[in-house]
N, C-alpha and C positions, 0 to 999 in steps of 0.2 A: 397405625399403631398407639399404642397408650404412654402419656407425658408421667413424666415423676416429677417430685420436688425439683425446683431450678431448673425445670427442660419441658421443649414443647414438643410437640410432632406437626408433621407434615406428608401431601404425597409427594409434593418435591422440595429440596434444597439446594438453592445452588451459591457456589461461590465466586463472586465476582460480580458487576454491576455496567455492563460493557454492551454491545451489539447481541452478541450470543446470548446473556442470561436474560437480556429485555426481549428477544424472541421468544426466546424459552417460557420466561413469566407470562406475556400476554397468549402466548396459544396455550399454557397450561389453565392460567387462569378463564379462560374461555372455555376447555373443556367442564372447569365446575372445580377446579381441585385445589387443596389448601399450597399455597409457594409462598416460602421467605426465600429474598434475599440478603447476601452475607458482603457486605463492602467494607476493606478494611481503609479507603484510602479516599478519592474524591469518585460520588457519583456518576456512570458514563462513562469509566473505559479509557482509551488509546484515543478512539476516534474523535469522541467530538473535544476532548479538553486536552490533550497534548500531540496532535498525528492529523486528522483528514480535515478536518472543520478551522484549527488553527490554523496550519499550512498551506492549505489553499487559502483561505480569507489572505494572510500574509502576499501566497504569488499572487495572488490577484494585484494586490496590491504594486508591487512589483511591474508587474504587467499593466499597470496604467500610467505607472512613469516612464517606462520605457518606449512604451508604443507615443508620449510625448515627444520625448528623445526623439524620435526617430521619422516623427511626423516627413522629415526633408525627406522620403519616398515618393511622398504626393505632390505634383508640381505644384509650386503658389500656395502652399501651407507653410508657412515662417514656422524656425524652429524656437522655441519658447528659450526663455532663461528660466531654468528649472534649477532650483536650490538643495542644498546637503537633507537630507532623508532626518525628518525626526523620529528616530526607532522609537524614542520613549510612548511619544503617542500612538503612534502606529501600533505598537501593541497593548496597547494601554485598550486600542480600539476593540483590535483582536480580542483583546478579555472579556469586555464587554460582549462582544455578539459570542463567544464562548460561552458567557452564563445566564445569557438569555435562551439559548439550546437547550445548553444542560438542565435548565426549570421548565423550559417547555416542551422537549421529548423525551428526559427522564422524571424527571423528580414530580412533575406534575401527572406526569400517566401512571405512577408508578400508584400515586393518591390516588388516581381515578379509577385505577384495575380494583385496588384495592390490597395487593397481596403482602405483606410482611416487610419491611427494609431495617435490617438490624446492622447496625452499626462495631466493627469488629473485626479481629484476626481468626481465621477459622482452621484449628486444627481437625486431622480424622481422629480417631478414638477409637474404644472397641473392638472389635475382631470383625474379621474379613467376612463373616457370616451376618452379624450382628455390626453395621457402622451405624459410625454418630462423631456429630461436630463439636466440638468445645471450643465455645466464640468465646473470646476473651475480649471485652469491650469495653468503652474509656472508663477511664479509672480503674479498670482492674478488674471489671465484674466478670464473671463465669457465668456462663448458659451453656447447656447440653440440646443442642440440637439435631431428633430423632428424625428418620422420613424412610418412604419405601426406597427413592430413589435420589439419587444424588447428581448433581453437572457442576462439574469443574470448568470454570470461564474466567481463570484467573488473569488471558490474556498474557502479552511476553513485555518486555523491555532492551532499549537497547543496551548490546553486546560489542567489548572493545576485544580487539587482538593483544594477545599479552607482551606487546612490546616495550621493552626497555625504556625504563623514563619514562613512562607515559603516563602513570597514574600520579608519581611524582608532580607532574609540572602541570598535570590536569587539561582537561579537554572537554569542547562542549559536544552535544547529543543532540539530534536535531529535539527533542523536546527541551533542553536548556536552553539553543539557541534562538528558540519563539519566547524566550525570558528574559533577552537584552534589552539592556534602556541603553546604549552605545553602539554606535555599527562599528567595529572594527576596523582598520584601514586595510587590511589585509587578511586573506583566512587560505588554510591549507585544509583543502577537505581529503580524508582518505575512506575510499570505497569509490564506486561506479556502478552499484545497484540503482535503485528509484530512488530512493530515500537519496541521496548522495546527489545524482543528476538535479533534484527538484530544489536543496538547497545551496547547490554550488551556482546555480542561476539566480535563486532570489538573492541572494548576498549579492553578486555581482549586479542581477539589474538596479539593486537599492545602495551599491555605489564601491564597494567591498573588492577590493583586488582578489583575485580568487584562483589557485592552481589546486589541482585536482590528481593524486596520486592513486592510481588505477590499476589494481592487480595483471588485468589483462586487456577488459577492454570494455568500452560505454555498455553499458545493457547486453553480458556478458550472454544470457541464455535468447536474444532477442535477435531475428535477421541482421547478417551487419552489415548490407548497406542501411539500412536504417539507421545502425550505430554509428557508422562514419558518418553519415551524412550528418548528424546529428553532433558529432564530434567537428565536425567544419563550423557549423553553426555557432558553437559554443565558440571556434577559434573567433568568429568576428566579434565576437562579446566578448574578448578579450578574457577568454577564461580558459585558462592553460590545464591543458590534460595530459599528463607523464604518465604513458603507458608501460606498462611491464613492472612499475615498480612496490617494492616491498621494505617497507619500513625498516630497520634494525636497532635505530637507538631515537629518544627525542629527549632532547633541555630544552633549559630556559637561560638565554646567554643573560649574565646578571648585568651585563654593562647597558642591552636595549630593551631588555623585557621582551623581546622577542623567543619564540618557541623555533628550535631549530629540530628538524629530522632530520636524521642521516637514513637515506633508501636506494639498495641497489637497484638499477635501471636499466633497461634494454639499452639504454648509450652509456652505462656504469656508475659506480659509486657518485652520490650526489648528495650535498647537500642542502635545503630547500629552507628556508625561514618565512615566518608569518608574524601578526601579532597575537593571532589567535590559532588552534586546531578543531576541527569538528571531524569526529570516529563515526563514521555511517556504513558499519561492513556490519547489518543487519541485527538481528534480534533474538533474544532467548528467548522461551519459555518459564514462565512465571509457576514456580510449584517445591521452592525447595523447602517452605516452611506447613505444607502441608499435610504432612506426616502419613506420603501416601505407600510407604513401605508396609506401616500399620495394618492395612485395610488391603494390602496383595495389590494394589495398583501400582502395574509396572510402566517404567519411564524409559525412555530413550537416551544416550551416552550425552545428549542435549540439554535433558531435562522435561521435554516433550513426553504427553502423556499419549502412550501406544494405545491405541481405538483400531477398531473393525470399521467394518464400512456401512455398518450400524451406528457409529460414534461411541459403540458401549465400549469401555474398558477393560481391562482384564478381571474386573472383579463386576458381576451380574447387575448389583444394583446401581455401579456407578458410571457415569456419564462426562463425558469432556466434548466439549467445540470451541470451534474458533482460536486465536492466533498459539492458545497453550498445546494443540495440538498438531504436528508435521506437518499438518495440511496449508494452501498459502496465504498467506498473512494480509488478507484485504477484508474490510466491515464486514461488504455483501454475503463474502463468505463465512464469517463469523453468525451472521443474521440466518442466512439460510441452517447452519448448520444447529441454532439454536431451534430452530422454530420442526427440525429433523429428531433432535431427540429427544423432544420433548414430544412429537406424535410415538418414537420406539419406544421411550419409554412407559409412555400412560396409558397408552394405547394397545400394542403389541403391533403396529403400523409396518413393523420392519422395512422401510425407508430406507434406499442406501443414497448412501453421497456420488454425484457422477459431475466430474469436473472438466468433463470431456472438452464443452465449448466453453469455458469460464474467460470471458475479455481479462485484460490487463492492462492499466493505465498509467505510465508517466503523466503527471500535470507540468511537463516541463513549455516551453512555446517556443516552437511547436509542440504539441505535446507527441508524443511517440506511445500506440496503440497495439494491441495484435491481439486477437482471437483464433484456437483452432494450434495447430503445430507449423514450427516453421520447418523450411529447406530440410534442415539438417535433421530434427527431428520427425519426418516423413520417411527421410533415407535409412536413417537408424532403424526403424519399425517396419522397414522391411517393404516399402509401398513404391511403386516406380510414378516419378511424379513428374512435374513439370510444372514451369512459374513464369510469371510476368513481372517487372519493374517497371511501373510507371512515374517518370517523374512529374512536379507539381503542376513545369512549364507545359503539360499537355492537359491541366483541368482548369479550366473557364473561371473559377472562383477565386483560384489562387491569382490569376491573372489579370484579373480587375482589382485584387486587393493588393496588386504591386509587392506581391511576396510569395512568391516561385517556391522554396525553399523545402524540401521534404517528398516523398514520394509512397507510393501505395505500392505493396507486394502481393500478389495473388501466388497461393502453393495445391495446385488441383491433387488429384489420384489421374494420371496421364491415361490407365484404363479406362474411366469412365467420364472422366471430365468432372467427377464432382468437384467442390470446393473444398479443401482439406484446409486451411490456415489463409487467415489477411492478416497486414500488417500494415498500419499506416503511423507514418510520420505528417501530420498537416495542420492545423489547425482543425477543432471540431476534432480529433481524433478518435476520443471516445467516442462520440456519436457514430463515428463509422465501424468503430469494435460491436458495440451493439449493436446496428445492422446485422454488422457480419453473424454475431451469435444465432438471428434468423436463418440467413442463408445454410448456416452449415446445419443449424438443428432441423432445417426441410430437406438436408441432404441435395442442395440446387448444385444444377452444373454453372461451369460459366457459359453455354447457352442461353442461358434460362433468364441468368442476369444480365448479360446481352443484351437482353431483347424485352427487359422491364421497363416500365414506366421508371424518369426519375427530371425529377425540377432542374430545367437549368439555372445552371447559376448558384450551387450549391455543393457546398463537398462530397455529398454524397452521391455528386454526379461523379466520382472518380474510382467508384465502386466499378458502375457501367461501364466504365470504360478502360479502366483497367481487367476486365473480360473481356471487352470485343478487342483487346489489345494481343488473343492468344489466336486469331485470325483475323487484325488487320492494323493495319497501320495505322494508327490512331494519328499522328501526324497530318496523314493526308486528308481525315476529316474536315466539314469546314464545323463552325462550332458550336452547333447545339444539330450536325447531323444525329438522328437517332439510328 
């Protein structure tokens, strides 16, 4: 394309600088293409700045504190006197880690690959057949960017339901909660999904009194046995879970300064109080200021960019990847999307998105992780299925850890024995889900997994034991029976 005054031309122009954008930029640059990345805020996107990295860093700190306080489960270990958390120091350490990774894995990489990184707000202008981007930079400078292809990778942002009084009272999100310099004495968490569960346990283990308001149940899309077991674990850690809770009004008590939430619950109307409220009810795509109508890019009712299986939008020259689409909101999905979109746009590869064996992990402790179908999903798909649930009391690794809370569930096609779903609530459950990806991808049966080598005293041995449970009473096996 030919550049004009106050404009530049590229093969690929992308809006955003998170996992999807960086993966696309690396792929495009390796293909020898001219690339520009436009970012209106902090380079790196949600994962490194406000999502995966900071939350897991704080969860690791909370886990360390909890393990110290839980030392009494091992005979002979004294329980130390652990003082209150210095949250400001903890958050400062988290910020230092985030800054280091942002520099090493984002800013330095962009410089090494050599694509253009342009600060500013981008909006589509022009026509559907000749789209362009107007970029308003710091100080009000305006530049026009033209490209053969465009990638929308603007991510998502926390969303709060329209509960009367919530906006006026003010609330924490998963982003702002990790910026606090003082630990709230008590916390109400609205939501029962991945982020809500992680944040609830994080603050409870740091010393706050936590109550969760959950519309249905914890992890409502995962296996009910795992959700029930996790709720019992939360109860042991004094995290109260109120199910069937739908907030109807929020106010702040002027006398105490507490937040008071009126909610209908399974037990009738209740008023719940805490020092702060954290809303973790999902995220919505960031598309409102992009001018998508101008270039005939269609969005859903919630603002997600509509894409086909190749990640192409309703405009043939514009693509979208990551959280801004209606696809699962995991950073590894965004990164895979970015590479796929770049391949399809720049080489005509026509690769398709395939989420059939996508693993999902909640970084609670123990972690909840899964891959493939749940029992309910399999039946809804018309599959005649069978399943087994193995309590961790039968897994030697859990026994020697003196922590048998949790389980492994395996779902199979009853006609073939092929494994179609694995769920684990366990230490290192994410690693079990990763192993499950390979099992499902290979189309393995329970008989095959039951007869594979598995190292003794690993949590992964639980997969072999669960597969054996389809034909054997594992309670009658010796501790290392093959």
